[in-house]
mmCIF file as gemmi writes it, N, C-alpha and C atoms, coordinates in Angstrom:
data_model
loop_
_atom_site.group_PDB
_atom_site.id
_atom_site.type_symbol
_atom_site.label_atom_id
_atom_site.label_alt_id
_atom_site.label_comp_id
_atom_site.label_asym_id
_atom_site.label_entity_id
_atom_site.label_seq_id
_atom_site.pdbx_PDB_ins_code
_atom_site.Cartn_x
_atom_site.Cartn_y
_atom_site.Cartn_z
_atom_site.occupancy
_atom_site.B_iso_or_equiv
_atom_site.pdbx_formal_charge
_atom_site.auth_seq_id
_atom_site.auth_asym_id
_atom_site.pdbx_PDB_model_num
ATOM 1 N N . MET Axp A 1 ? 13.405 27.31 32.991 1 0 ? 1 A 1
ATOM 2 C CA . MET Axp A 1 ? 13.271 26.98 34.384 1 0 ? 1 A 1
ATOM 3 C C . MET Axp A 1 ? 14.331 25.946 34.741 1 0 ? 1 A 1
ATOM 4 N N . PHE Axp A 2 ? 15.01 26.143 35.845 1 0 ? 2 A 1
ATOM 5 C CA . PHE Axp A 2 ? 16.018 25.222 36.356 1 0 ? 2 A 1
ATOM 6 C C . PHE Axp A 2 ? 15.363 24.396 37.45 1 0 ? 2 A 1
ATOM 7 N N . ILE Axp A 3 ? 15.412 23.088 37.338 1 0 ? 3 A 1
ATOM 8 C CA . ILE Axp A 3 ? 14.801 22.23 38.346 1 0 ? 3 A 1
ATOM 9 C C . ILE Axp A 3 ? 15.775 21.128 38.724 1 0 ? 3 A 1
ATOM 10 N N . VAL Axp A 4 ? 16.001 20.951 40.006 1 0 ? 4 A 1
ATOM 11 C CA . VAL Axp A 4 ? 16.727 19.784 40.499 1 0 ? 4 A 1
ATOM 12 C C . VAL Axp A 4 ? 15.642 18.806 40.944 1 0 ? 4 A 1
ATOM 13 N N . PRO Axp A 5 ? 15.421 17.726 40.192 1 0 ? 5 A 1
ATOM 14 C CA . PRO Axp A 5 ? 14.287 16.868 40.453 1 0 ? 5 A 1
ATOM 15 C C . PRO Axp A 5 ? 14.324 16.158 41.788 1 0 ? 5 A 1
ATOM 16 N N . ASP Axp A 6 ? 15.465 15.98 42.371 1 0 ? 6 A 1
ATOM 17 C CA . ASP Axp A 6 ? 15.571 15.355 43.684 1 0 ? 6 A 1
ATOM 18 C C . ASP Axp A 6 ? 16.523 16.209 44.495 1 0 ? 6 A 1
ATOM 19 N N . SER Axp A 7 ? 15.993 16.947 45.438 1 0 ? 7 A 1
ATOM 20 C CA . SER Axp A 7 ? 16.818 17.891 46.182 1 0 ? 7 A 1
ATOM 21 C C . SER Axp A 7 ? 17.543 17.241 47.351 1 0 ? 7 A 1
ATOM 22 N N . SER Axp A 8 ? 17.643 15.93 47.359 1 0 ? 8 A 1
ATOM 23 C CA . SER Axp A 8 ? 18.349 15.244 48.42 1 0 ? 8 A 1
ATOM 24 C C . SER Axp A 8 ? 19.819 15.656 48.394 1 0 ? 8 A 1
ATOM 25 N N . TYR Axp A 9 ? 20.262 16.323 49.437 1 0 ? 9 A 1
ATOM 26 C CA . TYR Axp A 9 ? 21.628 16.826 49.455 1 0 ? 9 A 1
ATOM 27 C C . TYR Axp A 9 ? 22.661 15.7 49.583 1 0 ? 9 A 1
ATOM 28 N N . GLU Axp A 10 ? 22.218 14.484 49.901 1 0 ? 10 A 1
ATOM 29 C CA . GLU Axp A 10 ? 23.149 13.355 49.908 1 0 ? 10 A 1
ATOM 30 C C . GLU Axp A 10 ? 23.622 13.028 48.492 1 0 ? 10 A 1
ATOM 31 N N . LYS Axp A 11 ? 22.92 13.532 47.487 1 0 ? 11 A 1
ATOM 32 C CA . LYS Axp A 11 ? 23.295 13.288 46.097 1 0 ? 11 A 1
ATOM 33 C C . LYS Axp A 11 ? 24.182 14.394 45.531 1 0 ? 11 A 1
ATOM 34 N N . VAL Axp A 12 ? 24.55 15.355 46.376 1 0 ? 12 A 1
ATOM 35 C CA . VAL Axp A 12 ? 25.46 16.435 45.978 1 0 ? 12 A 1
ATOM 36 C C . VAL Axp A 12 ? 26.744 16.249 46.779 1 0 ? 12 A 1
ATOM 37 N N . TYR Axp A 13 ? 27.853 16.052 46.083 1 0 ? 13 A 1
ATOM 38 C CA . TYR Axp A 13 ? 29.121 15.845 46.767 1 0 ? 13 A 1
ATOM 39 C C . TYR Axp A 13 ? 30.27 16.202 45.834 1 0 ? 13 A 1
ATOM 40 N N . VAL Axp A 14 ? 31.454 16.292 46.405 1 0 ? 14 A 1
ATOM 41 C CA . VAL Axp A 14 ? 32.656 16.483 45.603 1 0 ? 14 A 1
ATOM 42 C C . VAL Axp A 14 ? 33.539 15.253 45.78 1 0 ? 14 A 1
ATOM 43 N N . THR Axp A 15 ? 34.36 15.003 44.775 1 0 ? 15 A 1
ATOM 44 C CA . THR Axp A 15 ? 35.361 13.953 44.878 1 0 ? 15 A 1
ATOM 45 C C . THR Axp A 15 ? 36.731 14.58 44.654 1 0 ? 15 A 1
ATOM 46 N N . ALA Axp A 16 ? 37.685 14.082 45.417 1 0 ? 16 A 1
ATOM 47 C CA . ALA Axp A 16 ? 39.071 14.519 45.266 1 0 ? 16 A 1
ATOM 48 C C . ALA Axp A 16 ? 39.949 13.397 45.822 1 0 ? 16 A 1
ATOM 49 N N . THR Axp A 17 ? 41.008 13.108 45.136 1 0 ? 17 A 1
ATOM 50 C CA . THR Axp A 17 ? 41.937 12.037 45.527 1 0 ? 17 A 1
ATOM 51 C C . THR Axp A 17 ? 41.196 10.76 45.917 1 0 ? 17 A 1
ATOM 52 N N . SER Axp A 18 ? 40.238 10.365 45.064 1 0 ? 18 A 1
ATOM 53 C CA . SER Axp A 18 ? 39.482 9.112 45.22 1 0 ? 18 A 1
ATOM 54 C C . SER Axp A 18 ? 38.637 9.043 46.491 1 0 ? 18 A 1
ATOM 55 N N . LYS Axp A 19 ? 38.24 10.191 47.045 1 0 ? 19 A 1
ATOM 56 C CA . LYS Axp A 19 ? 37.398 10.221 48.232 1 0 ? 19 A 1
ATOM 57 C C . LYS Axp A 19 ? 36.213 11.139 47.993 1 0 ? 19 A 1
ATOM 58 N N . LYS Axp A 20 ? 35.038 10.779 48.55 1 0 ? 20 A 1
ATOM 59 C CA . LYS Axp A 20 ? 33.839 11.611 48.468 1 0 ? 20 A 1
ATOM 60 C C . LYS Axp A 20 ? 33.755 12.516 49.683 1 0 ? 20 A 1
ATOM 61 N N . TYR Axp A 21 ? 33.353 13.769 49.44 1 0 ? 21 A 1
ATOM 62 C CA . TYR Axp A 21 ? 33.143 14.741 50.505 1 0 ? 21 A 1
ATOM 63 C C . TYR Axp A 21 ? 31.714 15.263 50.381 1 0 ? 21 A 1
ATOM 64 N N . PHE Axp A 22 ? 30.927 15.051 51.426 1 0 ? 22 A 1
ATOM 65 C CA . PHE Axp A 22 ? 29.523 15.448 51.406 1 0 ? 22 A 1
ATOM 66 C C . PHE Axp A 22 ? 29.344 16.822 52.052 1 0 ? 22 A 1
ATOM 67 N N . ILE Axp A 23 ? 28.216 17.465 51.764 1 0 ? 23 A 1
ATOM 68 C CA . ILE Axp A 23 ? 27.912 18.792 52.31 1 0 ? 23 A 1
ATOM 69 C C . ILE Axp A 23 ? 27.943 18.74 53.838 1 0 ? 23 A 1
ATOM 70 N N . LEU Axp A 24 ? 28.577 19.74 54.433 1 0 ? 24 A 1
ATOM 71 C CA . LEU Axp A 24 ? 28.647 19.831 55.886 1 0 ? 24 A 1
ATOM 72 C C . LEU Axp A 24 ? 27.287 20.164 56.485 1 0 ? 24 A 1
ATOM 73 N N . LYS Axp A 25 ? 27.097 19.757 57.738 1 0 ? 25 A 1
ATOM 74 C CA . LYS Axp A 25 ? 25.882 20.073 58.491 1 0 ? 25 A 1
ATOM 75 C C . LYS Axp A 25 ? 26.268 20.838 59.754 1 0 ? 25 A 1
ATOM 76 N N . ASP Axp A 26 ? 25.32 21.64 60.256 1 0 ? 26 A 1
ATOM 77 C CA . ASP Axp A 26 ? 25.568 22.351 61.512 1 0 ? 26 A 1
ATOM 78 C C . ASP Axp A 26 ? 25.282 21.42 62.693 1 0 ? 26 A 1
ATOM 79 N N . SER Axp A 27 ? 25.39 21.935 63.902 1 0 ? 27 A 1
ATOM 80 C CA . SER Axp A 27 ? 25.216 21.115 65.104 1 0 ? 27 A 1
ATOM 81 C C . SER Axp A 27 ? 23.791 20.572 65.262 1 0 ? 27 A 1
ATOM 82 N N . GLU Axp A 28 ? 22.845 21.158 64.535 1 0 ? 28 A 1
ATOM 83 C CA . GLU Axp A 28 ? 21.46 20.68 64.601 1 0 ? 28 A 1
ATOM 84 C C . GLU Axp A 28 ? 21.111 19.771 63.427 1 0 ? 28 A 1
ATOM 85 N N . GLY Axp A 29 ? 22.093 19.47 62.582 1 0 ? 29 A 1
ATOM 86 C CA . GLY Axp A 29 ? 21.864 18.565 61.459 1 0 ? 29 A 1
ATOM 87 C C . GLY Axp A 29 ? 21.38 19.23 60.187 1 0 ? 29 A 1
ATOM 88 N N . ALA Axp A 30 ? 21.342 20.561 60.157 1 0 ? 30 A 1
ATOM 89 C CA . ALA Axp A 30 ? 20.91 21.283 58.956 1 0 ? 30 A 1
ATOM 90 C C . ALA Axp A 30 ? 22.101 21.449 58.016 1 0 ? 30 A 1
ATOM 91 N N . TYR Axp A 31 ? 21.866 21.228 56.729 1 0 ? 31 A 1
ATOM 92 C CA . TYR Axp A 31 ? 22.932 21.386 55.738 1 0 ? 31 A 1
ATOM 93 C C . TYR Axp A 31 ? 23.377 22.837 55.645 1 0 ? 31 A 1
ATOM 94 N N . LEU Axp A 32 ? 24.669 23.04 55.43 1 0 ? 32 A 1
ATOM 95 C CA . LEU Axp A 32 ? 25.213 24.392 55.267 1 0 ? 32 A 1
ATOM 96 C C . LEU Axp A 32 ? 25.079 24.792 53.803 1 0 ? 32 A 1
ATOM 97 N N . THR Axp A 33 ? 23.847 25.124 53.443 1 0 ? 33 A 1
ATOM 98 C CA . THR Axp A 33 ? 23.437 25.549 52.104 1 0 ? 33 A 1
ATOM 99 C C . THR Axp A 33 ? 22.282 26.522 52.28 1 0 ? 33 A 1
ATOM 100 N N . PRO Axp A 34 ? 21.877 27.22 51.21 1 0 ? 34 A 1
ATOM 101 C CA . PRO Axp A 34 ? 20.653 28.004 51.317 1 0 ? 34 A 1
ATOM 102 C C . PRO Axp A 34 ? 19.474 27.05 51.533 1 0 ? 34 A 1
ATOM 103 N N . ALA Axp A 35 ? 18.432 27.532 52.155 1 0 ? 35 A 1
ATOM 104 C CA . ALA Axp A 35 ? 17.231 26.722 52.362 1 0 ? 35 A 1
ATOM 105 C C . ALA Axp A 35 ? 16.642 26.308 51.017 1 0 ? 35 A 1
ATOM 106 N N . ALA Axp A 36 ? 16.068 25.12 50.973 1 0 ? 36 A 1
ATOM 107 C CA . ALA Axp A 36 ? 15.417 24.652 49.75 1 0 ? 36 A 1
ATOM 108 C C . ALA Axp A 36 ? 14.265 25.591 49.4 1 0 ? 36 A 1
ATOM 109 N N . ASP Axp A 37 ? 14.061 25.803 48.1 1 0 ? 37 A 1
ATOM 110 C CA . ASP Axp A 37 ? 13.002 26.688 47.606 1 0 ? 37 A 1
ATOM 111 C C . ASP Axp A 37 ? 12.144 25.908 46.628 1 0 ? 37 A 1
ATOM 112 N N . TYR Axp A 38 ? 10.893 25.683 46.991 1 0 ? 38 A 1
ATOM 113 C CA . TYR Axp A 38 ? 9.98 24.926 46.132 1 0 ? 38 A 1
ATOM 114 C C . TYR Axp A 38 ? 8.999 25.875 45.425 1 0 ? 38 A 1
ATOM 115 N N . ALA Axp A 39 ? 9.444 27.09 45.124 1 0 ? 39 A 1
ATOM 116 C CA . ALA Axp A 39 ? 8.577 28.129 44.578 1 0 ? 39 A 1
ATOM 117 C C . ALA Axp A 39 ? 7.969 27.777 43.223 1 0 ? 39 A 1
ATOM 118 N N . CYS Axp A 40 ? 8.555 26.851 42.492 1 0 ? 40 A 1
ATOM 119 C CA . CYS Axp A 40 ? 8.028 26.49 41.176 1 0 ? 40 A 1
ATOM 120 C C . CYS Axp A 40 ? 6.821 25.569 41.275 1 0 ? 40 A 1
ATOM 121 N N . GLY Axp A 41 ? 6.507 25.098 42.49 1 0 ? 41 A 1
ATOM 122 C CA . GLY Axp A 41 ? 5.381 24.207 42.659 1 0 ? 41 A 1
ATOM 123 C C . GLY Axp A 41 ? 5.682 22.77 42.267 1 0 ? 41 A 1
ATOM 124 N N . LEU Axp A 42 ? 6.937 22.456 42.041 1 0 ? 42 A 1
ATOM 125 C CA . LEU Axp A 42 ? 7.352 21.113 41.672 1 0 ? 42 A 1
ATOM 126 C C . LEU Axp A 42 ? 8.266 20.569 42.755 1 0 ? 42 A 1
ATOM 127 N N . PRO Axp A 43 ? 8.359 19.235 42.878 1 0 ? 43 A 1
ATOM 128 C CA . PRO Axp A 43 ? 9.279 18.703 43.882 1 0 ? 43 A 1
ATOM 129 C C . PRO Axp A 43 ? 10.721 19.014 43.515 1 0 ? 43 A 1
ATOM 130 N N . GLY Axp A 44 ? 11.5 19.381 44.483 1 0 ? 44 A 1
ATOM 131 C CA . GLY Axp A 44 ? 12.902 19.696 44.255 1 0 ? 44 A 1
ATOM 132 C C . GLY Axp A 44 ? 13.169 21.182 44.341 1 0 ? 44 A 1
ATOM 133 N N . VAL Axp A 45 ? 14.426 21.536 44.311 1 0 ? 45 A 1
ATOM 134 C CA . VAL Axp A 45 ? 14.846 22.938 44.346 1 0 ? 45 A 1
ATOM 135 C C . VAL Axp A 45 ? 14.748 23.487 42.928 1 0 ? 45 A 1
ATOM 136 N N . CYS Axp A 46 ? 14.147 24.655 42.764 1 0 ? 46 A 1
ATOM 137 C CA . CYS Axp A 46 ? 13.986 25.174 41.409 1 0 ? 46 A 1
ATOM 138 C C . CYS Axp A 46 ? 14.081 26.693 41.391 1 0 ? 46 A 1
ATOM 139 N N . ALA Axp A 47 ? 14.306 27.218 40.219 1 0 ? 47 A 1
ATOM 140 C CA . ALA Axp A 47 ? 14.351 28.665 40.004 1 0 ? 47 A 1
ATOM 141 C C . ALA Axp A 47 ? 13.85 28.943 38.599 1 0 ? 47 A 1
ATOM 142 N N . ARG Axp A 48 ? 13.087 29.983 38.455 1 0 ? 48 A 1
ATOM 143 C CA . ARG Axp A 48 ? 12.613 30.386 37.121 1 0 ? 48 A 1
ATOM 144 C C . ARG Axp A 48 ? 13.678 31.266 36.475 1 0 ? 48 A 1
ATOM 145 N N . LEU Axp A 49 ? 14.151 30.838 35.306 1 0 ? 49 A 1
ATOM 146 C CA . LEU Axp A 49 ? 15.196 31.571 34.606 1 0 ? 49 A 1
ATOM 147 C C . LEU Axp A 49 ? 14.724 31.961 33.222 1 0 ? 49 A 1
ATOM 148 N N . GLY Axp A 50 ? 15.03 33.181 32.854 1 0 ? 50 A 1
ATOM 149 C CA . GLY Axp A 50 ? 14.758 33.644 31.505 1 0 ? 50 A 1
ATOM 150 C C . GLY Axp A 50 ? 16.042 33.657 30.697 1 0 ? 50 A 1
ATOM 151 N N . PRO Axp A 51 ? 15.953 34.038 29.432 1 0 ? 51 A 1
ATOM 152 C CA . PRO Axp A 51 ? 17.151 34.101 28.595 1 0 ? 51 A 1
ATOM 153 C C . PRO Axp A 51 ? 18.22 34.987 29.233 1 0 ? 51 A 1
ATOM 154 N N . GLY Axp A 52 ? 19.431 34.47 29.321 1 0 ? 52 A 1
ATOM 155 C CA . GLY Axp A 52 ? 20.547 35.218 29.877 1 0 ? 52 A 1
ATOM 156 C C . GLY Axp A 52 ? 20.602 35.245 31.394 1 0 ? 52 A 1
ATOM 157 N N . ASP Axp A 53 ? 19.6 34.695 32.076 1 0 ? 53 A 1
ATOM 158 C CA . ASP Axp A 53 ? 19.6 34.671 33.535 1 0 ? 53 A 1
ATOM 159 C C . ASP Axp A 53 ? 20.562 33.611 34.045 1 0 ? 53 A 1
ATOM 160 N N . SER Axp A 54 ? 20.92 33.738 35.295 1 0 ? 54 A 1
ATOM 161 C CA . SER Axp A 54 ? 21.751 32.726 35.933 1 0 ? 54 A 1
ATOM 162 C C . SER Axp A 54 ? 21.177 32.424 37.311 1 0 ? 54 A 1
ATOM 163 N N . TYR Axp A 55 ? 21.667 31.37 37.907 1 0 ? 55 A 1
ATOM 164 C CA . TYR Axp A 55 ? 21.197 30.941 39.225 1 0 ? 55 A 1
ATOM 165 C C . TYR Axp A 55 ? 22.414 30.573 40.055 1 0 ? 55 A 1
ATOM 166 N N . THR Axp A 56 ? 22.526 31.137 41.244 1 0 ? 56 A 1
ATOM 167 C CA . THR Axp A 56 ? 23.65 30.839 42.118 1 0 ? 56 A 1
ATOM 168 C C . THR Axp A 56 ? 23.159 30.012 43.295 1 0 ? 56 A 1
ATOM 169 N N . TRP Axp A 57 ? 23.808 28.893 43.511 1 0 ? 57 A 1
ATOM 170 C CA . TRP Axp A 57 ? 23.545 28.025 44.654 1 0 ? 57 A 1
ATOM 171 C C . TRP Axp A 57 ? 24.892 27.665 45.234 1 0 ? 57 A 1
ATOM 172 N N . TRP Axp A 58 ? 24.993 27.498 46.534 1 0 ? 58 A 1
ATOM 173 C CA . TRP Axp A 58 ? 26.264 27.176 47.15 1 0 ? 58 A 1
ATOM 174 C C . TRP Axp A 58 ? 26.067 26.138 48.243 1 0 ? 58 A 1
ATOM 175 N N . ALA Axp A 59 ? 27.156 25.521 48.64 1 0 ? 59 A 1
ATOM 176 C CA . ALA Axp A 59 ? 27.171 24.587 49.759 1 0 ? 59 A 1
ATOM 177 C C . ALA Axp A 59 ? 28.576 24.575 50.333 1 0 ? 59 A 1
ATOM 178 N N . LYS Axp A 60 ? 28.689 24.27 51.614 1 0 ? 60 A 1
ATOM 179 C CA . LYS Axp A 60 ? 30.007 24.158 52.253 1 0 ? 60 A 1
ATOM 180 C C . LYS Axp A 60 ? 30.367 22.682 52.383 1 0 ? 60 A 1
ATOM 181 N N . PHE Axp A 61 ? 31.583 22.363 51.955 1 0 ? 61 A 1
ATOM 182 C CA . PHE Axp A 61 ? 32.104 21.005 52.005 1 0 ? 61 A 1
ATOM 183 C C . PHE Axp A 61 ? 33.35 20.981 52.881 1 0 ? 61 A 1
ATOM 184 N N . PRO Axp A 62 ? 33.7 19.819 53.428 1 0 ? 62 A 1
ATOM 185 C CA . PRO Axp A 62 ? 34.971 19.737 54.146 1 0 ? 62 A 1
ATOM 186 C C . PRO Axp A 62 ? 36.132 19.942 53.177 1 0 ? 62 A 1
ATOM 187 N N . ALA Axp A 63 ? 37.234 20.407 53.685 1 0 ? 63 A 1
ATOM 188 C CA . ALA Axp A 63 ? 38.423 20.586 52.842 1 0 ? 63 A 1
ATOM 189 C C . ALA Axp A 63 ? 38.946 19.208 52.435 1 0 ? 63 A 1
ATOM 190 N N . PRO Axp A 64 ? 39.298 19.04 51.169 1 0 ? 64 A 1
ATOM 191 C CA . PRO Axp A 64 ? 39.891 17.766 50.755 1 0 ? 64 A 1
ATOM 192 C C . PRO Axp A 64 ? 41.319 17.637 51.293 1 0 ? 64 A 1
ATOM 193 N N . ALA Axp A 65 ? 41.904 16.489 51.073 1 0 ? 65 A 1
ATOM 194 C CA . ALA Axp A 65 ? 43.279 16.239 51.515 1 0 ? 65 A 1
ATOM 195 C C . ALA Axp A 65 ? 44.2 17.339 50.992 1 0 ? 65 A 1
ATOM 196 N N . ALA Axp A 66 ? 45.224 17.648 51.748 1 0 ? 66 A 1
ATOM 197 C CA . ALA Axp A 66 ? 46.139 18.743 51.403 1 0 ? 66 A 1
ATOM 198 C C . ALA Axp A 66 ? 46.808 18.543 50.052 1 0 ? 66 A 1
ATOM 199 N N . ASP Axp A 67 ? 46.992 17.3 49.628 1 0 ? 67 A 1
ATOM 200 C CA . ASP Axp A 67 ? 47.665 17.043 48.347 1 0 ? 67 A 1
ATOM 201 C C . ASP Axp A 67 ? 46.715 17.088 47.15 1 0 ? 67 A 1
ATOM 202 N N . ALA Axp A 68 ? 45.425 17.316 47.37 1 0 ? 68 A 1
ATOM 203 C CA . ALA Axp A 68 ? 44.462 17.394 46.266 1 0 ? 68 A 1
ATOM 204 C C . ALA Axp A 68 ? 44.679 18.685 45.482 1 0 ? 68 A 1
ATOM 205 N N . LYS Axp A 69 ? 44.743 18.576 44.171 1 0 ? 69 A 1
ATOM 206 C CA . LYS Axp A 69 ? 44.939 19.746 43.303 1 0 ? 69 A 1
ATOM 207 C C . LYS Axp A 69 ? 43.684 20.071 42.492 1 0 ? 69 A 1
ATOM 208 N N . LYS Axp A 70 ? 42.798 19.085 42.32 1 0 ? 70 A 1
ATOM 209 C CA . LYS Axp A 70 ? 41.551 19.267 41.562 1 0 ? 70 A 1
ATOM 210 C C . LYS Axp A 70 ? 40.446 18.49 42.246 1 0 ? 70 A 1
ATOM 211 N N . LEU Axp A 71 ? 39.197 18.903 41.977 1 0 ? 71 A 1
ATOM 212 C CA . LEU Axp A 71 ? 38.052 18.163 42.487 1 0 ? 71 A 1
ATOM 213 C C . LEU Axp A 71 ? 36.973 18.094 41.424 1 0 ? 71 A 1
ATOM 214 N N . ASN Axp A 72 ? 36.002 17.236 41.651 1 0 ? 72 A 1
ATOM 215 C CA . ASN Axp A 72 ? 34.837 17.086 40.779 1 0 ? 72 A 1
ATOM 216 C C . ASN Axp A 72 ? 33.606 17.369 41.615 1 0 ? 72 A 1
ATOM 217 N N . LEU Axp A 73 ? 32.648 18.098 41.068 1 0 ? 73 A 1
ATOM 218 C CA . LEU Axp A 73 ? 31.383 18.375 41.741 1 0 ? 73 A 1
ATOM 219 C C . LEU Axp A 73 ? 30.302 17.528 41.095 1 0 ? 73 A 1
ATOM 220 N N . ILE Axp A 74 ? 29.627 16.721 41.907 1 0 ? 74 A 1
ATOM 221 C CA . ILE Axp A 74 ? 28.585 15.824 41.427 1 0 ? 74 A 1
ATOM 222 C C . ILE Axp A 74 ? 27.245 16.313 41.958 1 0 ? 74 A 1
ATOM 223 N N . THR Axp A 75 ? 26.27 16.507 41.075 1 0 ? 75 A 1
ATOM 224 C CA . THR Axp A 75 ? 24.919 16.907 41.469 1 0 ? 75 A 1
ATOM 225 C C . THR Axp A 75 ? 23.907 16.108 40.659 1 0 ? 75 A 1
ATOM 226 N N . PRO Axp A 76 ? 22.66 16.005 41.144 1 0 ? 76 A 1
ATOM 227 C CA . PRO Axp A 76 ? 21.633 15.324 40.353 1 0 ? 76 A 1
ATOM 228 C C . PRO Axp A 76 ? 21.09 16.193 39.214 1 0 ? 76 A 1
ATOM 229 N N . ALA Axp A 77 ? 21.592 17.435 39.082 1 0 ? 77 A 1
ATOM 230 C CA . ALA Axp A 77 ? 21.055 18.373 38.092 1 0 ? 77 A 1
ATOM 231 C C . ALA Axp A 77 ? 21.664 18.225 36.705 1 0 ? 77 A 1
ATOM 232 N N . GLY Axp A 78 ? 22.727 17.453 36.576 1 0 ? 78 A 1
ATOM 233 C CA . GLY Axp A 78 ? 23.356 17.338 35.268 1 0 ? 78 A 1
ATOM 234 C C . GLY Axp A 78 ? 24.662 16.595 35.357 1 0 ? 78 A 1
ATOM 235 N N . PRO Axp A 79 ? 25.453 16.659 34.3 1 0 ? 79 A 1
ATOM 236 C CA . PRO Axp A 79 ? 26.737 15.955 34.312 1 0 ? 79 A 1
ATOM 237 C C . PRO Axp A 79 ? 27.688 16.57 35.336 1 0 ? 79 A 1
ATOM 238 N N . PRO Axp A 80 ? 28.696 15.82 35.773 1 0 ? 80 A 1
ATOM 239 C CA . PRO Axp A 80 ? 29.633 16.352 36.765 1 0 ? 80 A 1
ATOM 240 C C . PRO Axp A 80 ? 30.457 17.517 36.221 1 0 ? 80 A 1
ATOM 241 N N . PHE Axp A 81 ? 30.822 18.402 37.124 1 0 ? 81 A 1
ATOM 242 C CA . PHE Axp A 81 ? 31.806 19.429 36.813 1 0 ? 81 A 1
ATOM 243 C C . PHE Axp A 81 ? 33.147 18.807 37.185 1 0 ? 81 A 1
ATOM 244 N N . GLU Axp A 82 ? 34.004 18.57 36.213 1 0 ? 82 A 1
ATOM 245 C CA . GLU Axp A 82 ? 35.222 17.81 36.444 1 0 ? 82 A 1
ATOM 246 C C . GLU Axp A 82 ? 36.477 18.674 36.424 1 0 ? 82 A 1
ATOM 247 N N . ASP Axp A 83 ? 37.459 18.215 37.171 1 0 ? 83 A 1
ATOM 248 C CA . ASP Axp A 83 ? 38.794 18.823 37.199 1 0 ? 83 A 1
ATOM 249 C C . ASP Axp A 83 ? 38.784 20.3 37.569 1 0 ? 83 A 1
ATOM 250 N N . ILE Axp A 84 ? 38.025 20.659 38.586 1 0 ? 84 A 1
ATOM 251 C CA . ILE Axp A 84 ? 37.996 22.035 39.075 1 0 ? 84 A 1
ATOM 252 C C . ILE Axp A 84 ? 39.281 22.265 39.878 1 0 ? 84 A 1
ATOM 253 N N . PRO Axp A 85 ? 40.108 23.233 39.506 1 0 ? 85 A 1
ATOM 254 C CA . PRO Axp A 85 ? 41.354 23.462 40.236 1 0 ? 85 A 1
ATOM 255 C C . PRO Axp A 85 ? 41.091 23.921 41.67 1 0 ? 85 A 1
ATOM 256 N N . ILE Axp A 86 ? 41.89 23.429 42.599 1 0 ? 86 A 1
ATOM 257 C CA . ILE Axp A 86 ? 41.851 23.866 43.99 1 0 ? 86 A 1
ATOM 258 C C . ILE Axp A 86 ? 43.009 24.843 44.174 1 0 ? 86 A 1
ATOM 259 N N . THR Axp A 87 ? 42.701 26.039 44.656 1 0 ? 87 A 1
ATOM 260 C CA . THR Axp A 87 ? 43.749 27.04 44.87 1 0 ? 87 A 1
ATOM 261 C C . THR Axp A 87 ? 43.684 27.555 46.297 1 0 ? 87 A 1
ATOM 262 N N . ASP Axp A 88 ? 44.792 28.004 46.814 1 0 ? 88 A 1
ATOM 263 C CA . ASP Axp A 88 ? 44.846 28.642 48.129 1 0 ? 88 A 1
ATOM 264 C C . ASP Axp A 88 ? 44.731 30.135 47.934 1 0 ? 88 A 1
ATOM 265 N N . LYS Axp A 89 ? 43.938 30.771 48.772 1 0 ? 89 A 1
ATOM 266 C CA . LYS Axp A 89 ? 43.799 32.226 48.706 1 0 ? 89 A 1
ATOM 267 C C . LYS Axp A 89 ? 44.103 32.814 50.03 1 0 ? 89 A 1
């Protein structure tokens, strides 16, 4: 089972070029992410995973500075994902 013990989206952000970028919100103040799911009966966002299963979650962030080449993703679910390359598509 995957559990994010504190689903506060203020604790999910990226860093690039020494600046923090927080999840974007719409005009009504709702985060641009999937709705929180408390289906596990525990506080926080969770998903039941079996062997070999995966879980996809996403969020929209502002674009970092144009000179940024890598970013770090910080979440309360575990250690940071560091040095993620930024590419143009």
